[in-house]
C-alpha positions in Angstrom: 46.7 -40.6 -11.9 44.7 -39.8 -8.9 44.1 -36.2 -7.7 43.8 -35.3 -4.2 40.1 -34.4 -4.5 39.1 -37.7 -6.1 40.9 -39.7 -3.3 39.1 -37.5 -0.7 35.7 -38.2 -2.2 36.4 -41.9 -2.7 37.4 -42.3 0.9 34.5 -40.1 2.3 32.3 -42.5 0.3 34.0 -45.6 1.4 34.0 -44.6 5.0 30.9 -42.3 5.3 28.5 -44.7 3.5 28.6 -47.5 6.1 28.9 -45.0 8.9 25.6 -43.2 7.9 24.1 -46.9 7.4 25.1 -48.0 10.9 24.4 -44.8 12.8 21.8 -42.6 11.2 19.5 -44.9 9.3 18.7 -47.2 12.6 17.9 -43.9 14.4 15.6 -42.4 11.8 13.9 -45.9 11.5 13.0 -46.1 15.1 11.7 -42.4 15.1 9.4 -43.1 12.1 8.2 -46.4 13.4 7.4 -45.0 16.9 5.5 -42.1 15.1 3.6 -44.5 13.0 2.6 -47.0 15.5 -0.8 -46.5 17.4 -0.7 -46.3 21.0 -1.8 -49.3 22.8 -3.6 -47.2 25.7 -6.2 -46.1 23.2 -7.9 -49.4 23.0 -10.9 -50.1 25.4 -10.0 -52.0 28.5 -13.4 -53.6 28.6 -13.8 -56.5 26.1 -17.7 -56.1 26.3 -17.3 -52.4 25.4 -15.2 -53.4 22.3 -17.9 -56.0 21.3 -20.7 -53.5 21.6 -18.6 -51.0 19.5 -18.0 -53.6 16.8 -21.7 -54.4 16.7 -22.7 -50.8 16.4 -20.2 -50.2 13.5 -21.6 -53.4 11.7 -25.1 -52.0 12.0 -23.8 -48.6 10.6 -22.0 -50.4 7.7 -25.2 -52.4 6.9 -27.3 -49.3 6.9 -24.8 -47.5 4.6 -24.6 -50.4 2.1 -28.4 -50.6 1.9 -28.7 -46.7 1.3 -25.9 -47.0 -1.4 -27.7 -50.0 -3.1 -31.0 -48.0 -3.0 -29.3 -45.2 -4.7 -27.6 -47.4 -7.3 -31.0 -49.1 -8.3 -32.7 -45.7 -8.5 -30.0 -44.5 -11.0 -30.1 -47.5 -13.2 -32.2 -47.3 -16.3 -35.4 -49.1 -16.0 -35.6 -52.4 -18.2 -38.2 -52.1 -21.1 -40.8 -54.9 -21.2 
């Protein structure tokens, strides 16, 4: 019925699968999550500085939106009267 090699691979799958899931997967997950998370020390310590930077970014975004709208309007065909 069963040959030795089939028994070996069946036992390897039954024992090795959960062993991999318990030992290797959490270790890899911790390593990947640690590498993907942004370091907290990069945030500015001063809330006023953060507010100033956000306001500057908002101004830049508004400027970029106006510039893109001008380019889009210039590229549209003019309506015929």
